[in-house]
N, C-alpha and C positions, 0 to 999 in steps of 0.2 A: 725188758730192755731190747732183747733181740727181736721180739715180735714188733715193737714199735719202730725199730729201725728198718725192718723188712717191709713194713706197710708203707704204701705211697701216701703222701699227704692228701687231704681232701681237696679236690679240684686241681690236683697236680698236673693233669693232662691238658687242662685248658690253655695254659701258655704255649704248650707245644703245638696244639691244634691251631691256635691263632697264628703262630709263626709259620706253621706249615701252610695254612691258607694264604698268608701273605706271599710266601715264596712261590706258591702255585700260581697266584695271579701274576707275579712278576715273570715267571717262566712263560706263561701264556702270552704276555705282551711281547716277550723276546722272540718266541717261536712264530707268532702270527705272521710277520712279514715273509718268512721263509717256508710257510706251510706248503705252498704249491710245489716249489722245487723239491722239497723234502718228500712229498708224496710221490712225485715222479721218480725220485731216487729209490724209494721203497719198491715201486713197481719194476724198475729196471734191474735192481739188485736181485729181486725175487726170480726173474726169468734168466738172469745171467749167472745165478748161483751154481747151476750144474757145470757150466764151463769153468768157473772158478775152482770148484772141487776137482774137476778133471785135471786142471793144470797143477793144482797143489799136490794131488796124489800121484799122478803119472809122471809129470815133468820134473817136479821138485821133490818127489819122494816124501811127501808129508812135511817138508821143511819149507822155509822161506815163504810163509803165507803172505807176507807183504808183497813179494814179487808177483805171485799169482793174482792177488787182488788188484795190483797196479796194471797188469796186462789186461785183465778182464775189464777194468774201468776204462782203459784206453780203447778197447774194442767198442764199448758202449758209446764213448764220446765220438769215435769215428763214425759209428752207425747213425749218430744223431747229426753231426756237423755236415758230413758229405751229402746225405740226401736232402737235408734242410737247405743247404746252400744251393744245390741244384734245383730243388723245387721252387725256392724263392726267385731265382733268376728266371726259371721257365715260366712261373706264374706272371712275373712282370712282363715278359715278352708276349705271352698269350693274352694278357689283359689288353695290351696295346693293339694287338692284332684283332682282338674281338671288337674293340671300340672302332677300329678302322673299318672292319667288315660291316659292322652295324651302321656306321655312317654312310658307307658306300651304297648299301642296299636300302637306305631309308626311303628313297623315292619309290622303289618297287613295293616295299611293305605298305606304304601309304596308299599306293594305287590299288593294291589287292584289298586292303581293308575298306577303302572308299567304294570300290566296286561291290564288295559284299554288303556294305551298309546300304548302298543305293538299291540293290536287289531286294534287300529285306524291307526297306521302306516302301518300295514299289508294290509289294504284296499286301501291305496293310490297307485297310479301308480308310476312306477320307476322314470319317468321324474320329477314328483312333488317332490319326496323325494330328488333327486339330486339337483333340482333347489332351494329348500328351505333349503337344508343342514340338514335334519332331521336325527337323529340317533335313532335306534330302541331300544337301551339298556336303554334309559330313565335315564341315570346317572345324567343328569342335573336336572331331576325332583326330584330325591331322595335328591340331594343337596339342592334344593329349599325347600323341605319339612323340612329338618333338620334346615335350617336357619329360616324358619317360626316358628317352634316349639321353637327354642332358643329365637327368638324375643318375642314370646308370654310369655314365662317363665320369661325373663328378664323384660318385661313390667309389668307383674303382681307383680314381686318382687319390682320394683321401685315404683309401686303404693302402695304396703303395707308399704314400708319404708316412703313414703311421708305422708301416713296417720299417722304413728307414729310421724313423725317430726312435724306435724301440730296440735298436741294435745293441746299445750299451746295456739296456735292461736284460736282453736275451743273453748277452755275454756274462752278466752277473749271475743270472739264474743257472746258466750252464756250469759256471764255476761251483756254485752251491751243489748242484746235482752231482758233479764229478767228485767232490770231496765227500759228500754224504754216501754216494755209492761205494766208494773205496772202503770206508770204514764199516758200512753195513755188510759188505762182502767179507771183510776180514773178521769182524766181530759180531756178525749176525747171529751166530749160534749162542753167543753169550747173552744177547738181548732176548732171544727166545727162552733161554733157561731162566733168566731173571723174571720175565713175564709169567712163566710157568710157576715160579715160586710164590709170586705175590697174588696170583689169582685166588680168591676165596671160594674155590670150587673143588669138589671131589676129583680124584685122579682121573677117573673115567670120563668125567665131564670136561676136564682140561684137554685130554687127548682128543675127544670128539670136537672140541672147539677149534683146536689148531688144524685138525684134519679138514673140518668143514670150511675154515677160512682159506685153506690152501685150495680146496676144490672150487670154492666160490670165485677166488681170484683167477684161477685158470679158466673157469666157465665164462666169466664176464670179459676178461681181457683177451684171451686167446680166441674164444668163440666169437666175440664181437669184432675184433680187429681183422681176423683172418677172413671171416665171412664178408665184412665190409670191403676188404681189399680185393677179394675175388669178384664181388659185385661191381666194384669200381673199374676193374680191368675189363670185365665183360661190357660194361656200359661205355667205356672209352673205345673199345673195339667197334661197337655198333655206331658210335658217334663219328669215328673216323671213316667207317665204311660208307656212310651216306654223305660224307664230304663236309661235315659241319666244321666251323673254325674253332680254334682254341681248345684242342682236346686235353691238354694238360690242366687248364683251368677247370674244365668240366670234370676231369678225373678227381681233382682235389675236392670239389663240391660233392661229387658222387660218394667219395669215401666218407666224408663227414656226415652227409645226409643218411647214408646207409646204416649208420650206428644209432640214429635217432628213431625211436618207435613212432609209428603213424606218420612219418615223413618219408623216409626211404628214398630210393633212387628215382622214382617217378617225379619227384620235386624238381629234378634237373632234366630228366629226359623228355618229359611232356612239353616243356617250353621249346625244346629242340624240335619236337614234332610239329608244333604250331609254326615255328620259324620256317621249316621246310615247306609246310603247306602254304604259308603266305608268299613264299618265294616261287610258288608254282611247281615245286618238286613233289608231286603227289605220291609217286612211287617211293621216293626216299622217306617221306613221312610215314607211309604205311609200313615200310620195312623197320624203321626205328620204333614205331609203336608196337609192332608185333614182337620185336626183340626185347623191348622193355617189359612187356607184360608176360610173355611166354618163357623168357629165359632169365633176365636179370632179376625180376621181382620174385620169381619162384625158386631161384637157386638157394635162397635163404633156408627154405624148408628141407632142402636136400643136404646142404653142407653143414649147417649148424649142429645137427645131431652127431656128426662125425667128431666134433670137438667138445661137445657138452654131453656128458653121460646122464642117465636118468637120475643117478644118485646125487649129482651136483646141479641139477637143473633148478634154476631160480624161477619163482612165480613171475608171470609176465607183468602183473600189476606192480610188483616191487621193482622190476626192471624199468617200467615206464615211469613210475614216480621218481625213482632214483635218477634216471637220466635227465628228466625234465627239471627236477629240483636241483640236481647236481650241476647242470649247465648254468642255472641261474646263480648258484653260489660260487662255483669254482671255475666256470668257463668250460673249455674243452676237457680239462681234467675231470670234470664232474661226470662225463660219460662213463668213465671207469669207476670213479670213487663213489658216486652216488649209490648205484646198486649194491656195491660191496658194504657200504656203511649201513644201509637199510637191512641187508641180509644178515649182517653180524648182529644188529640190534634184535631182529626177530629170533636169531639163534640164542642170544642171551635170555630173551623172554622164554624161549622153549626150555632152556636149562633151568630157569627159575621155576617154571611150571612142574617139571619133572621132580626137582628137589622138594618143592612144597607138597606135591602129591604123595611122595614117599614118606614125608614126615607125618602127614595126616593119616596115612594108612598105618604107620607105625604106632 
């Protein structure tokens, strides 16, 4: 009687698994709309956690953890709102100035390109001109320039309107980030302990997993953002030195492009070099080109090793695939999240390999 009571009925786990799978699907559908702000909250809470611990231990003597988490969250929100508001206003102004400057210098650019085209056509033999159907007046080139300028102006205008239209969405996401960051700071250690309990790995593998995840997050986020920030500042310094317009707009694009492999700061600086060349500023174009190649593009190899140690270095292929695929899935968040997800997946595969190898040898 006792044995039959202790034994679970045949198939007794099936209803539990079905209910668990249904609840998991419902949870995924609930969490999906807030995945992006939640991921930002995880990143922000991870890097602001030392400040939270300092306030909790030194200022509140280990008590009032709610207050320390609230103060830390307020600091995170201020660091988000103030720079974002300033950058948004500055980008709008710089965009208008850039469009105005481009429109004012449109005739000069057309004259320079027309002269260069006419010189090129004049050096070609007659049979080549007749075979290719090339015209020397370069009227099509002027039409192309006008269309390009109109396209840039309309794109910047659409971008500005989309920013204004997404204000309420940004406020909603900021609210989710703030609430999630507060509770992650206050109860983050409980979440880590819970994950440590449910992971079906040996103790040494769990410790290695959390240590590796911490190093990877620091390597990807700190190494990428700090290096991109320094490159953007150097690029803006060269941009302003040669007298190019819209330095704030250029700095924003430099910061974003510096974090994308195989794109980098030349994607922004080289068009500036061509712009100066077309405006007849040969000296400025050579200075900016030299600055872009010798300083801005090479600073990555000097600065990044200062923030990414050899033990936490992620393979470049993983970073490249993670950034490109992450941008496609999560947008700007994918720059940070993509490499971390791929790196953690490879780490889990490595854990499985070590465990399976040990069992085979045993």
